[in-house]
C-alpha positions, 0 to 999 in steps of 0.5 A, a space after each residue: 318240681 321241674 322249672 323251665 327257663 330259657 336263654 336266646 330261645 333255648 329252653 332248659 329244664 331243671 328239677 328242684 325240691 320245692 315248698 309253697 305258701 298259703 298264697 300259692 308262691 313256690 320256693 326252692 333253693 339253688 346255687 347261683 352258678 347253676 344254669 337255671 339260676 343264671 338264666 333267671 337273671 336275664 329272663 324271669 319268665 318261667 314255666 313248670 310242672 309238678 306231678 304226683 308219682 304214678 305208674 303206667 295205668 294209674 290215674 294221672 294228677 299233675 299241675 303245670 304253671 307259668 309265672 315270674 321267678 326271682 331270687 329273694 335277695 333281702 334277708 327278711 323275705 328269704 327267712 320267711 320263705 325258708 320257714 316254708 321250705 324248712 318246715 316241708 323238708 326238715 332243714 336244721 335251723 343252722 342250715 336255714 340261717 346259712 342260706 338266709 345269710 348267703 354263706 351256704 352257696 345256695 340262695 332262695 328263689 320264688 315263683 309267683 305263678 300267673 296261671 295253672 293248668 291242673 290235670 286230675 283224672 282222679 277228682 275230675 274224671 269227665 274233664 281232667 284239664 282244669 285251667 286257673 288264672 291267678 
């Protein structure tokens, strides 16, 4: 997933591994020293994109979104989020524990999307751009 942040009207995009829950929240982990992490402290508004891998000529499927991103600071919420992340990527329990306890150098972030745009030439060939407000 690519996440776009900004500072002083200067955008920045980073790529992160992500997981999602059944409420469509998106989660990733990152160092608090990364530029996107620092920018989120002052501006929680983000945009992003998720694109399924494809090669030239394949039908395109991707998702763009905008929403609010926050560092998850309480341990219970971080543990809940990390269960989704650990399940998706097979993180060992000891690594999950270090992240939740903030001893790993990484913290958990969550995006709550406010809108999505799906571009899907496979399932919607006549109108691939589908807009959804949350």
